[in-house]
C-alpha positions as CSV (number, residue, x, y, z in Angstrom):
1,M,-16.1,232.7,68.7
2,G,-16.9,235.7,66.6
3,S,-14.5,237.4,64.2
4,R,-12.5,240.4,65.4
5,C,-12.7,243.7,63.7
6,A,-9.4,244.6,62.1
7,R,-9.1,248.1,63.5
8,R,-7.1,249.8,66.2
9,V,-8.7,249.8,69.7
10,G,-10.2,253.3,70.2
11,A,-10.2,254.0,66.5
12,P,-13.6,255.3,65.3
13,I,-15.8,252.9,63.4
14,S,-15.9,253.8,59.7
15,G,-18.2,256.7,59.2
16,A,-18.4,257.5,62.9
17,P,-17.1,260.8,64.2
18,A,-13.8,260.6,66.1
19,R,-14.0,261.2,69.8
20,K,-11.5,261.8,72.5
21,L,-11.0,258.8,74.9
22,G,-11.0,259.6,78.6
23,Y,-8.9,257.9,81.3
24,M,-10.5,255.1,83.3
25,S,-9.8,256.9,86.5
26,E,-12.0,259.8,85.3
27,S,-15.1,257.8,84.9
28,K,-16.8,254.7,86.3
29,N,-16.1,251.3,84.8
30,T,-19.3,250.7,82.7
31,T,-18.4,247.5,81.0
32,G,-21.8,245.8,80.3
33,T,-23.8,249.0,80.0
34,T,-25.6,250.3,77.0
35,K,-26.9,253.8,76.2
36,D,-30.6,252.7,76.0
37,A,-30.9,249.4,77.9
38,G,-28.8,249.8,81.0
39,W,-26.8,246.8,82.0
40,D,-26.6,243.8,79.7
41,V,-24.7,240.6,79.1
42,G,-24.0,238.6,75.9
43,V,-22.6,235.1,75.7
44,R,-21.9,233.3,72.5
45,K,-20.8,229.6,72.0
46,T,-20.5,227.3,69.0
47,V,-22.2,224.0,69.2
48,A,-21.1,220.9,67.2
49,A,-24.6,220.3,65.6
50,A,-26.7,221.8,62.8
51,V,-29.2,224.6,63.5
52,P,-32.4,222.4,63.3
53,E,-31.0,219.9,65.8
54,V,-29.9,222.7,68.3
55,W,-33.3,224.5,67.8
56,S,-35.2,221.2,68.5
57,Y,-33.2,220.7,71.7
58,L,-33.6,224.2,73.0
59,T,-37.3,224.4,72.3
60,G,-37.9,220.8,73.5
61,P,-36.0,218.8,76.1
62,G,-33.5,221.6,76.7
63,L,-36.1,224.3,77.4
64,P,-36.0,223.9,81.2
65,M,-32.2,224.5,81.1
66,W,-32.5,228.0,79.8
67,L,-36.1,229.2,80.5
68,G,-37.3,227.0,83.3
69,E,-39.9,224.2,83.7
70,I,-42.7,224.9,81.2
71,A,-44.9,222.7,79.1
72,E,-43.8,224.4,75.8
73,L,-42.4,227.6,74.5
74,P,-45.0,229.9,73.1
75,S,-44.3,230.7,69.4
76,K,-46.5,233.7,68.7
77,K,-45.6,237.3,69.4
78,G,-47.6,238.6,72.4
79,M,-48.2,235.2,74.0
80,R,-47.6,235.1,77.7
81,F,-45.8,232.4,79.7
82,R,-45.0,231.4,83.3
83,T,-42.5,228.8,84.4
84,D,-43.0,226.5,87.3
85,D,-40.4,228.5,89.3
86,G,-42.1,231.8,88.7
87,V,-40.4,233.3,85.7
88,R,-43.0,235.1,83.7
89,G,-42.8,236.9,80.4
90,V,-44.2,237.8,77.0
91,I,-42.9,236.6,73.6
92,R,-41.6,239.7,71.8
93,G,-40.2,238.0,68.7
94,Y,-40.0,234.4,67.3
95,E,-38.5,233.1,64.1
96,E,-38.5,229.3,63.8
97,K,-34.9,227.9,64.0
98,K,-33.5,231.3,64.4
99,L,-34.6,233.6,67.3
100,V,-36.7,233.9,70.5
101,K,-37.0,237.3,72.1
102,L,-39.0,237.6,75.3
103,T,-39.4,239.5,78.5
104,W,-37.9,237.6,81.4
105,H,-39.2,238.5,84.9
106,P,-38.4,236.3,87.9
107,E,-41.0,236.7,90.6
108,D,-38.4,237.9,93.1
109,W,-37.2,240.7,90.8
110,P,-38.9,244.1,90.9
111,H,-38.3,244.6,87.1
112,E,-38.5,242.7,83.8
113,T,-35.6,242.1,81.5
114,I,-35.3,241.3,77.8
115,L,-33.8,238.0,76.8
116,T,-32.9,237.1,73.2
117,L,-31.7,233.7,72.1
118,T,-30.4,233.5,68.5
119,L,-29.0,230.6,66.5
120,T,-26.8,231.1,63.4
121,K,-25.2,228.6,61.1
122,A,-21.5,228.3,61.5
123,G,-20.4,225.9,58.8
124,E,-21.6,222.5,60.0
125,A,-22.0,223.9,63.5
126,T,-24.4,226.4,65.2
127,T,-23.5,229.5,67.1
128,V,-25.8,230.1,70.1
129,H,-26.0,233.7,71.2
130,V,-27.7,234.8,74.4
131,H,-28.3,238.5,75.0
132,H,-29.8,239.5,78.3
133,G,-30.6,243.2,78.6
134,D,-32.3,245.7,81.0
135,L,-30.4,244.3,84.0
136,A,-30.6,246.4,87.1
137,D,-26.9,246.8,88.0
138,R,-23.4,245.5,87.9
139,D,-24.2,242.7,90.5
140,E,-27.2,241.5,88.5
141,R,-25.1,241.5,85.4
142,R,-22.3,239.5,87.1
143,M,-24.9,236.9,88.3
144,M,-26.5,236.6,84.9
145,L,-23.1,236.4,83.1
146,G,-22.2,233.4,85.2
147,H,-25.7,231.9,84.6
148,W,-25.6,232.2,80.8
149,H,-22.0,230.8,80.7
150,R,-23.2,227.7,82.6
151,V,-26.3,227.4,80.3
152,T,-24.3,227.7,77.1
153,D,-21.6,225.3,78.4
154,S,-24.4,222.8,79.1
155,I,-25.7,223.2,75.5
156,V,-22.2,222.7,74.1
157,A,-21.8,219.6,76.3
158,Q,-25.1,218.2,75.1
159,F,-23.8,217.9,71.5
160,A,-20.2,217.0,72.3
161,N,-19.0,213.7,70.9
């Protein structure tokens, strides 16, 4: 897992202005919301394999597990894709062995979302981070949180000894 910041909960981030914290009963619980992107979810897992090996799996035989059935992952910004189960999107960013950012729009959803898959070296292992933003509401967030936990658990299991 990621490192924890060594600061008091509720303390301002260095350089940020202090602000008064309200009571939970005074406002809605907005865990999973961001100022600019609405509801989002992030899942991070460490895999017992090197970045090139994990990247090859996720962009090859493991592609259907996280994106859906598709011949290959487009690798150029602006390229469009559509999976066999109707998820469509556009590549927004691509860095070999590091990052894929794309719009993710299932055919039965009225809106598109932004999905980012990032790999980082963690010693001899690899940290896989999935960020899924622009989700419609708390229910969609809850559904996708479960989905991305199952996906990342499957990735970890793929490389377990």
